[in-house]
C-alpha positions as CSV (number, residue, x, y, z in Angstrom):
1,M,7.6,-9.0,93.0
2,I,6.9,-5.4,92.2
3,G,9.6,-5.4,89.7
4,L,8.3,-8.5,88.1
5,L,4.8,-7.1,87.9
6,G,6.1,-3.9,86.3
7,V,7.8,-6.0,83.6
8,T,4.6,-7.9,83.0
9,T,2.5,-4.8,82.8
10,L,5.0,-3.3,80.2
11,V,4.6,-6.4,78.1
12,L,0.8,-6.2,78.1
13,V,0.9,-2.6,77.1
14,A,3.3,-3.3,74.3
15,G,1.0,-6.1,72.9
16,P,-2.1,-5.7,70.7
17,P,-5.1,-3.9,72.3
18,W,-7.5,-6.9,71.9
19,E,-5.0,-9.1,73.8
20,L,-5.0,-6.5,76.6
21,R,-8.8,-6.5,76.7
22,A,-8.9,-10.3,76.7
23,A,-6.5,-10.4,79.7
24,A,-8.7,-7.9,81.5
25,G,-11.6,-10.3,81.2
26,G,-13.0,-9.3,77.7
27,T,-13.7,-11.7,74.8
28,N,-11.3,-12.4,72.0
29,L,-13.0,-11.3,68.7
30,K,-12.0,-12.8,65.4
31,P,-12.0,-10.7,62.2
32,P,-14.6,-11.3,59.5
33,Q,-13.8,-14.1,57.0
34,N,-14.4,-14.6,53.3
35,V,-14.9,-10.9,52.7
36,E,-15.9,-10.1,49.1
37,V,-17.0,-7.1,47.1
38,S,-19.9,-7.5,44.6
39,I,-20.6,-4.6,42.1
40,I,-23.6,-4.8,39.7
41,D,-24.1,-1.6,37.7
42,D,-24.2,1.1,40.4
43,T,-24.8,-1.1,43.4
44,F,-21.8,-1.8,45.6
45,I,-22.2,-4.6,48.2
46,L,-19.6,-5.7,50.8
47,Q,-20.3,-9.2,52.3
48,W,-18.5,-11.5,54.7
49,D,-18.9,-14.4,57.2
50,G,-19.2,-13.2,60.8
51,R,-19.5,-16.6,62.7
52,S,-20.4,-14.9,66.0
53,S,-21.9,-16.8,68.8
54,P,-25.7,-16.6,69.4
55,G,-26.8,-14.0,71.8
56,R,-23.7,-11.8,71.4
57,N,-24.1,-8.2,70.3
58,V,-21.4,-8.1,67.6
59,T,-21.4,-5.5,64.8
60,F,-19.1,-4.8,61.9
61,S,-17.5,-1.6,60.6
62,A,-15.5,-1.0,57.4
63,G,-13.1,1.6,56.1
64,Y,-11.7,2.6,52.7
65,Q,-8.7,4.3,51.2
66,T,-7.6,5.4,47.7
67,L,-4.2,6.0,46.3
68,E,-4.5,9.7,46.9
69,M,-5.3,9.3,50.6
70,N,-2.9,8.9,53.4
71,N,-5.5,8.0,56.1
72,W,-8.3,5.5,56.2
73,M,-11.9,6.8,56.0
74,E,-15.1,5.3,57.2
75,L,-16.9,3.4,54.5
76,P,-20.4,5.0,54.1
77,G,-23.3,2.5,54.8
78,C,-20.9,0.0,56.5
79,Q,-20.7,1.3,60.1
80,C,-21.9,-0.7,63.1
81,V,-23.7,-3.2,60.8
82,A,-25.3,-6.1,62.5
83,S,-25.8,-8.2,59.3
84,T,-23.1,-9.8,57.2
85,N,-23.3,-7.4,54.3
86,C,-23.6,-3.7,53.7
87,D,-24.3,-1.4,50.8
88,F,-21.7,1.3,50.1
89,S,-23.2,2.5,46.8
90,S,-23.1,6.1,48.2
91,L,-19.3,6.0,48.1
92,N,-18.3,9.2,46.3
93,T,-15.2,8.1,44.4
94,N,-14.3,7.8,40.7
95,V,-15.2,4.3,39.4
96,Y,-11.8,4.2,37.6
97,D,-9.7,4.9,40.7
98,K,-8.1,2.2,42.8
99,V,-9.8,1.5,46.1
100,K,-8.8,-0.6,49.2
101,L,-11.2,-1.8,51.9
102,R,-10.9,-3.2,55.4
103,I,-13.4,-4.5,57.9
104,R,-13.4,-5.6,61.6
105,A,-15.8,-7.0,64.2
106,E,-16.9,-4.9,67.2
107,E,-18.5,-5.8,70.5
108,G,-18.9,-3.0,72.9
109,N,-15.4,-1.7,73.5
110,N,-13.8,-4.8,72.1
111,T,-12.7,-4.9,68.4
112,S,-11.1,-7.6,66.2
113,P,-8.1,-7.1,64.0
114,W,-8.7,-5.4,60.6
115,Q,-9.3,-7.8,57.6
116,E,-7.9,-5.9,54.6
117,L,-8.8,-6.6,50.9
118,D,-6.6,-6.2,47.9
119,W,-6.7,-3.0,45.8
120,F,-9.4,-3.1,43.1
121,I,-10.9,-0.8,40.4
122,P,-14.7,-0.6,40.6
123,Y,-15.2,-0.3,36.9
124,L,-13.2,-3.4,36.1
125,K,-14.9,-5.4,38.9
126,A,-18.4,-4.4,38.0
127,Q,-20.9,-6.7,36.3
128,I,-23.7,-5.6,33.9
129,G,-27.1,-6.0,35.4
130,P,-30.4,-6.7,33.7
131,P,-31.9,-3.9,31.6
132,K,-35.5,-2.7,32.1
133,V,-37.9,-3.7,29.4
134,R,-41.3,-2.3,28.3
135,L,-43.4,-4.0,25.5
136,E,-46.0,-2.6,23.1
137,A,-48.1,-5.1,21.1
138,E,-49.6,-4.8,17.6
139,D,-51.5,-7.4,15.5
140,K,-48.3,-8.8,13.9
141,A,-45.5,-7.0,15.7
142,I,-44.1,-6.2,19.1
143,I,-42.2,-3.0,19.9
144,I,-39.5,-3.5,22.6
145,N,-38.3,-0.5,24.6
146,I,-35.1,-1.1,26.5
147,S,-33.6,1.0,29.3
148,P,-29.8,0.5,29.6
149,P,-28.5,-0.9,32.9
150,G,-27.5,1.7,35.6
151,T,-29.7,4.4,37.0
152,K,-27.3,7.0,38.3
153,D,-26.1,10.0,36.4
154,N,-22.3,9.9,36.1
155,G,-22.6,6.3,37.3
156,M,-20.8,3.2,36.3
157,W,-22.0,3.0,32.7
158,D,-22.4,6.7,32.0
159,M,-19.5,6.7,29.4
160,D,-20.8,3.4,27.8
161,K,-24.4,4.1,27.2
162,S,-23.8,4.3,23.4
163,S,-21.7,1.1,23.4
164,F,-24.4,-1.2,24.8
165,R,-25.6,-4.0,22.6
166,Y,-28.8,-6.0,23.4
167,R,-29.4,-9.6,22.9
168,I,-33.1,-10.4,22.6
169,T,-34.3,-13.9,23.0
170,F,-38.1,-14.4,22.3
171,W,-40.4,-17.3,21.7
172,E,-44.0,-18.1,21.2
173,D,-45.4,-19.2,24.5
174,A,-47.0,-22.3,23.1
175,S,-44.1,-23.6,21.1
176,G,-41.2,-22.7,23.3
177,R,-38.8,-22.4,20.2
178,Q,-36.5,-19.6,20.9
179,T,-35.2,-17.0,18.4
180,T,-32.3,-14.6,19.2
181,V,-31.6,-11.3,17.6
182,E,-29.1,-8.6,18.5
183,T,-29.3,-4.8,18.2
184,A,-27.3,-1.8,19.2
185,Y,-30.5,0.3,19.8
186,P,-32.8,0.4,22.8
187,K,-35.9,0.3,20.6
188,Y,-36.5,-2.7,18.5
189,L,-39.4,-4.0,16.4
190,I,-40.2,-7.7,16.0
191,T,-42.4,-8.3,12.9
192,D,-44.0,-11.2,11.1
193,L,-45.8,-12.5,14.2
194,S,-49.2,-14.1,14.5
195,P,-52.2,-12.1,15.8
196,T,-53.7,-12.8,19.2
197,T,-50.7,-14.9,20.3
198,T,-48.7,-14.7,23.5
199,Y,-45.0,-14.0,23.1
200,C,-42.3,-14.0,25.8
201,L,-38.8,-12.6,25.8
202,K,-35.8,-11.7,27.9
203,V,-33.0,-9.2,27.2
204,K,-29.3,-9.2,28.1
205,A,-27.1,-6.1,27.7
206,R,-23.4,-6.2,27.0
207,I,-20.8,-3.5,26.2
208,F,-19.3,-3.7,22.7
209,L,-15.7,-5.0,22.7
210,L,-15.7,-5.3,26.5
211,K,-15.9,-8.8,28.0
212,K,-18.0,-8.5,31.1
213,H,-20.4,-10.8,32.8
214,A,-24.0,-9.8,32.1
215,V,-27.3,-10.8,33.7
216,D,-30.5,-11.5,31.8
217,S,-33.6,-9.5,32.5
218,P,-36.7,-11.1,33.9
219,V,-39.0,-12.8,31.4
220,Y,-41.7,-10.5,29.9
221,C,-44.7,-11.7,28.0
222,V,-47.3,-9.9,25.9
223,N,-50.3,-10.8,23.6
224,T,-50.5,-9.5,20.0
225,T,-53.8,-7.8,19.1
226,V,-56.5,-8.9,16.7
227,E,-55.6,-8.5,13.0
228,N,-57.3,-5.6,11.2
229,V,-58.2,-7.0,7.7
230,D,-59.1,-3.6,6.3
231,K,-55.8,-2.1,7.1
232,L,-53.1,-1.9,4.4
233,P,-50.1,-4.1,5.0
234,P,-46.8,-2.3,5.5
235,P,-44.1,-2.5,2.7
236,E,-41.6,-5.3,3.1
237,N,-37.9,-5.9,2.3
238,V,-36.8,-2.3,2.4
239,R,-33.3,-1.9,1.0
240,V,-31.0,1.1,0.3
241,S,-28.0,1.4,-2.1
242,G,-25.7,4.2,-3.2
243,E,-24.5,4.6,-6.8
244,N,-22.7,7.5,-8.5
245,Q,-24.3,10.7,-7.1
246,S,-27.6,9.2,-5.9
247,Y,-29.2,6.9,-3.2
248,V,-31.9,4.5,-4.2
249,I,-34.6,3.2,-1.8
250,Q,-36.5,0.1,-2.9
251,W,-39.1,-2.1,-1.3
252,N,-41.7,-4.8,-2.1
253,Y,-45.4,-4.3,-2.2
254,T,-48.2,-6.3,-3.8
255,H,-51.2,-4.0,-3.6
256,K,-51.8,-1.6,-6.5
257,N,-53.2,2.0,-6.7
258,V,-51.2,3.1,-3.6
259,T,-48.7,5.8,-2.9
260,F,-45.7,5.6,-0.6
261,Q,-43.8,7.8,1.8
262,A,-40.3,7.3,3.0
263,Q,-38.5,8.8,6.1
264,W,-35.0,8.7,7.4
265,L,-33.5,9.2,10.9
266,P,-29.8,9.6,12.0
267,A,-28.8,6.5,14.0
268,F,-27.5,8.5,17.0
269,F,-31.0,9.5,17.9
270,K,-31.9,5.8,18.4
271,K,-29.0,5.5,20.9
272,R,-31.0,7.5,23.4
273,P,-33.9,5.9,25.3
274,A,-36.0,9.0,24.9
275,D,-38.7,9.2,22.3
276,Y,-37.3,10.3,19.0
277,E,-40.5,10.0,16.8
278,A,-40.5,13.7,16.0
279,K,-36.9,13.4,14.7
280,W,-37.9,11.4,11.6
281,T,-37.4,13.4,8.3
282,L,-39.2,13.0,5.0
283,V,-36.9,11.7,2.2
284,P,-36.8,14.3,-0.7
285,G,-38.7,13.0,-3.7
286,C,-40.2,10.1,-1.7
287,D,-43.5,11.7,-0.6
288,G,-46.4,10.3,-2.7
289,A,-44.2,8.0,-4.8
290,R,-46.2,5.6,-7.0
291,A,-43.4,3.2,-7.8
292,A,-41.8,0.8,-5.3
293,Q,-38.7,2.9,-5.2
294,C,-37.4,6.5,-5.0
295,V,-34.1,8.2,-5.8
296,F,-32.6,11.2,-4.0
297,P,-29.2,12.9,-4.2
298,Q,-26.3,11.8,-2.0
299,S,-25.7,15.4,-1.0
300,T,-28.8,15.1,1.2
301,L,-27.0,13.0,3.8
302,Q,-23.7,13.5,5.5
303,K,-21.5,10.5,6.1
304,G,-22.8,8.3,8.9
305,T,-25.5,5.7,9.8
306,Y,-29.2,6.2,9.1
307,F,-32.5,4.4,9.4
308,F,-35.1,4.3,6.6
309,R,-38.7,3.3,6.8
310,V,-41.6,3.3,4.3
311,R,-45.4,3.1,4.5
312,A,-48.2,2.8,2.0
313,S,-51.4,5.0,1.6
314,S,-54.6,4.6,-0.3
315,G,-57.2,7.3,0.2
316,N,-57.8,7.6,3.9
317,S,-56.1,4.2,4.7
318,T,-52.5,4.1,5.8
319,S,-50.3,1.1,6.6
320,S,-48.0,0.8,9.5
321,W,-44.4,1.7,9.0
322,S,-42.2,-0.9,7.5
323,R,-39.4,-2.6,9.4
324,E,-36.6,0.0,9.7
325,K,-33.6,-0.5,7.5
326,E,-30.2,0.5,8.7
327,F,-27.8,2.0,6.1
328,D,-24.2,3.2,6.5
329,T,-23.1,5.7,3.9
330,E,-19.4,4.8,4.2
331,S,-19.6,1.0,3.9
332,Q,-22.7,0.4,1.7
333,T,-22.0,3.0,-1.0
334,V,-20.6,1.6,-4.2
335,L,-17.1,2.9,-4.8
336,L,-16.2,3.3,-8.5
337,P,-12.7,2.4,-9.7
338,P,-10.3,5.3,-9.7
339,V,-8.6,6.8,-12.7
340,V,-4.8,6.4,-12.8
341,I,-2.3,8.5,-14.8
342,M,1.4,7.9,-14.8
343,K,4.3,10.0,-16.1
344,A,8.1,9.6,-16.2
345,V,10.0,11.9,-13.9
346,N,13.6,10.7,-14.5
347,S,15.5,7.4,-15.0
348,S,14.5,6.0,-11.6
349,S,11.0,7.3,-10.8
350,L,7.5,7.6,-12.1
351,R,4.9,10.1,-10.9
352,V,1.4,8.7,-10.3
353,F,-1.9,10.7,-10.3
354,I,-5.1,9.2,-9.0
355,G,-8.5,10.7,-9.7
356,S,-12.1,9.8,-9.0
357,Q,-14.7,9.1,-11.6
358,N,-17.2,10.9,-9.5
359,K,-15.6,13.5,-7.1
360,S,-18.9,14.8,-5.7
361,A,-20.0,11.3,-4.6
362,H,-17.0,10.8,-2.4
363,Q,-16.2,14.3,-1.3
364,H,-17.0,13.5,2.3
365,Y,-15.0,10.3,2.5
366,L,-11.3,9.8,3.4
367,L,-10.2,7.3,0.8
368,T,-7.1,5.2,0.8
369,Y,-5.6,3.7,-2.4
370,E,-4.1,0.3,-2.8
371,I,-1.5,0.5,-5.7
372,I,-0.1,-2.6,-7.4
373,F,2.8,-2.1,-10.0
374,W,5.2,-4.3,-11.8
375,E,7.7,-4.4,-14.7
376,N,6.0,-5.1,-18.0
377,T,8.3,-8.1,-18.6
378,S,7.8,-9.6,-15.1
379,N,5.0,-11.1,-13.1
380,A,6.5,-10.0,-9.7
381,E,4.0,-7.5,-8.3
382,R,4.7,-4.9,-5.7
383,K,2.0,-3.3,-3.5
384,I,1.9,0.0,-1.7
385,V,-1.0,1.8,0.2
386,E,-1.2,5.6,-0.2
387,N,-3.6,8.2,1.3
388,R,-2.4,10.8,-1.3
389,T,-3.6,11.1,-4.9
390,D,-0.3,12.4,-6.2
391,F,2.9,10.5,-5.3
392,T,6.1,9.1,-6.8
393,L,7.3,5.5,-7.4
394,P,11.0,5.6,-6.5
395,N,14.0,3.2,-7.0
396,L,13.0,2.1,-10.5
397,E,15.2,0.9,-13.4
398,A,16.1,3.2,-16.2
399,L,14.5,2.8,-19.7
400,T,12.1,0.1,-18.2
401,M,8.4,-0.2,-18.8
402,Y,6.3,-0.3,-15.6
403,C,2.5,-1.0,-15.4
404,I,0.2,0.0,-12.5
405,K,-3.4,-0.4,-11.3
406,A,-5.2,0.9,-8.2
407,R,-8.4,0.6,-6.2
408,A,-10.1,2.8,-3.6
409,L,-10.4,1.6,0.0
410,L,-12.9,3.0,2.5
411,K,-12.3,1.9,6.1
412,A,-15.0,2.6,8.7
413,K,-15.4,1.6,12.3
414,K,-17.7,-1.3,11.5
415,W,-17.1,-2.1,7.9
416,N,-14.5,-2.0,5.1
417,N,-15.4,-1.3,1.5
418,S,-13.4,-1.2,-1.7
419,S,-13.8,-0.5,-5.3
420,E,-12.8,-2.7,-8.3
421,F,-9.3,-2.2,-9.7
422,S,-8.7,0.5,-12.3
423,E,-7.6,-0.1,-15.8
424,T,-3.9,-0.9,-16.2
425,T,-1.6,2.0,-17.2
426,C,2.0,1.5,-18.4
427,E,4.8,4.0,-18.8
428,R,8.6,3.8,-19.4
429,T,11.2,5.5,-17.3
430,K,13.7,7.9,-18.9
431,P,17.2,6.9,-19.9
432,G,19.9,7.1,-17.2
433,S,23.2,9.0,-17.2
434,S,25.1,5.9,-18.4
435,H,22.8,5.7,-21.5
436,R,23.3,9.4,-22.2
437,A,27.1,9.0,-22.0
438,W,26.9,6.0,-24.3
439,L,24.9,8.0,-26.8
440,A,27.3,10.9,-26.6
441,A,30.2,8.5,-27.2
442,V,28.5,7.0,-30.2
443,L,27.8,10.4,-31.7
444,C,31.3,11.5,-31.1
445,V,32.7,8.4,-32.8
446,M,30.3,8.9,-35.8
447,L,31.4,12.6,-36.2
448,A,35.1,11.9,-35.6
449,A,35.4,8.8,-37.8
450,P,35.6,10.7,-41.2
451,L,38.1,13.2,-39.8
452,L,40.2,10.4,-38.3
453,L,40.2,8.5,-41.6
454,L,41.2,11.6,-43.5
455,T,44.0,12.3,-41.1
456,L,45.3,8.7,-41.3
457,W,45.2,8.9,-45.1
458,G,47.2,12.1,-45.1
459,L,49.8,10.6,-42.7
460,R,50.1,7.6,-44.9
461,R,50.8,9.8,-47.9
462,L,53.4,11.8,-46.0
463,V,55.2,8.7,-44.8
464,N,55.2,7.1,-48.2
465,Y,56.5,10.3,-49.7
466,V,59.3,10.7,-47.2
467,F,60.4,7.2,-46.6
468,F,59.1,5.3,-49.5
469,P,59.3,7.5,-52.7
470,S,57.8,6.2,-55.9
471,S,60.1,4.1,-58.1
472,V,58.3,5.2,-61.3
473,P,59.9,8.4,-62.8
474,P,57.7,11.1,-64.3
475,S,56.4,10.4,-67.7
476,T,58.7,13.1,-69.3
477,I,61.8,11.3,-68.0
478,D,60.5,7.8,-68.6
479,E,60.4,8.6,-72.3
480,Y,64.1,9.0,-72.5
481,I,65.2,6.3,-70.1
482,S,65.0,2.8,-71.4
483,E,64.6,-0.4,-69.4
484,Q,68.2,-1.2,-70.2
485,S,69.4,2.0,-68.6
486,L,67.5,1.2,-65.4
487,K,69.2,-2.2,-65.4
488,N,72.6,-0.5,-65.7
489,I,71.9,1.5,-62.6
490,L,71.4,-1.7,-60.7
491,L,74.7,-3.3,-62.0
492,S,77.6,-3.7,-59.7
493,T,80.1,-0.9,-59.7
494,S,82.8,-3.4,-60.6
495,E,81.2,-3.7,-64.1
496,E,82.0,-0.9,-66.5
497,Q,78.9,0.8,-67.7
498,T,78.5,2.0,-71.2
499,E,77.0,5.4,-71.8
500,R,75.1,6.3,-74.9
501,C,75.8,9.6,-76.7
502,F,73.5,11.2,-79.1
503,I,74.7,13.2,-82.1
504,I,72.2,15.9,-82.9
505,E,72.2,16.4,-86.6
506,N,69.8,19.2,-86.6
507,G,70.6,22.0,-84.2
508,D,67.1,22.9,-83.4
509,T,66.0,24.2,-80.0
510,I,64.9,21.9,-77.2
511,A,61.4,23.0,-77.8
512,T,61.6,21.6,-81.3
513,I,62.9,18.3,-80.0
514,K,60.0,18.1,-77.6
515,E,57.5,18.9,-80.3
516,T,58.9,16.3,-82.6
517,N,58.8,13.8,-79.7
518,Q,55.1,14.4,-79.3
519,T,54.4,13.9,-83.0
520,E,56.4,10.8,-83.2
521,D,58.3,12.4,-86.1
522,H,61.9,11.9,-84.9
523,K,64.9,13.4,-86.6
524,T,67.5,11.1,-87.9
525,Y,70.4,10.8,-85.6
526,N,73.4,8.6,-85.2
527,S,74.7,7.2,-82.0
528,Q,78.0,6.0,-81.1
529,T,79.1,4.2,-78.1
530,S,82.2,5.2,-76.3
531,Q,83.9,3.7,-73.4
532,D,84.8,6.5,-71.0
533,S,87.8,5.8,-69.0
534,G,87.0,8.5,-66.5
535,N,90.2,10.5,-67.3
536,Y,89.6,14.2,-68.2
537,S,92.0,16.9,-69.3
538,N,91.8,20.6,-70.0
539,E,91.7,19.8,-73.6
540,D,88.4,18.1,-73.1
541,A,87.1,21.0,-71.2
542,D,88.1,23.4,-74.0
543,N,86.3,21.2,-76.5
544,V,83.2,21.3,-74.4
545,S,83.4,25.0,-74.2
546,R,83.8,25.4,-77.9
547,A,80.9,23.0,-78.5
548,S,78.7,25.0,-76.2
549,N,79.7,28.3,-77.9
550,G,78.7,26.8,-81.2
551,F,75.3,25.5,-80.0
552,G,72.6,26.0,-82.6
553,Q,75.0,25.3,-85.5
554,E,74.6,22.3,-87.7
555,D,78.2,21.1,-87.3
556,S,78.4,21.5,-83.5
557,V,79.4,18.3,-81.7
558,W,79.0,17.4,-78.0
559,Q,81.3,14.7,-76.9
560,G,81.2,13.3,-73.4
């Protein structure tokens, strides 16, 4: 029995503590159910269902843990709570850190198991609460002053105060027809209202580009005042534009013999709920203007967003300020088309230079250029975007005409602006290496052709002279060789040829014969034909010798 009791006791000790207390006569507590966390602005609420029996003294306690913590800590504002919710807004943790909560029920020394929640990030779980609104009434206008949601410094929306946008819904109390406007600034003016009329409105805040649930403010109502008929009306339809090196402010006004005054205010001042009336600055050249416009240099303003307002004066009477006009120098300034120059670098690239028609007007802007170029003989366009004003178009064809046009692009956070395209400029690439080689070959051929022809002509003469000599004898020989003698040369050797011998009657010199030949005054000579047998003897040789010794005498005879 003692052994069995010892085993039973061991099992009870090893079990959960609430089971041990229940066995000792305590009550079995259940953990809280349907536990949820609700965060609106800087208010953190933990709520649950207790379901405790009436008359029991049950309380609840919660703990928390972050990723950097190894142990659980008590959740401030949520210890020994008798209700089914608690406020732990005093929790000193970063709203961007992950947090985990747990809660249990307690009754005296008895406790329930812990009910743990999933990890969450307070900033992502938070909702945007209603903003605070204060109204100021005029005869035909209502000034709305809005305080952004959240009240703590370094609180939930501390980093988002400048990102809030406000949706204002207002209506005339009698008609009930609602009008909605949206602004990014906590001070807004509603104009063109009726005097002595009740208007109501509500405001909802949201964070730009962040989808979060938002809560409308309570409904606020105000009565406009009685109209002052002696007061000058404010200028209407204020507009601002930028051209070349100047800004132009224009407005509409029907009364005559009045002067005008214009002021400007950097937009970042309006992001702050504090009063910024002293921050308005007089626009140069717009104090005492008599025309319904004024012009001032663009160098007066740095790039950014500004507000402009105008009022009229006549003697001691001054109108209210006009409705404020928002103007962004980056998006609403007119960009002039750029100037484009293009030069050939080599056979495959062109260098492009882009300039501004008015450098001083855009000196504060970071412009991008959209470039479109194409072959002059083709409609296929190619587009590139460059931040530089000096760049090269590569991978082009040699000796090809290319055309180009460009426009300036200005990209801001809220708007995009662009100029018109520039005038089209065309340029031809330089010839490539293949073209230069072809040109050199043509020049070489042109230079070498005469020399080659002369060489060929000389070779032809040499070949003809060596292998094909002329068949026509010189003129001095042709005079003494008749056609019949030439025919005899061509006769067969089997035929016996007849030689012709001449008997010189006058023994003059050869020079004399040549002279008589030229004068066609031939000496009289006799010829006799002999048939030579081809047999010779010493006697013949002696006769020839004697004849040669007697050359020059009239009676000398030469016999073949």
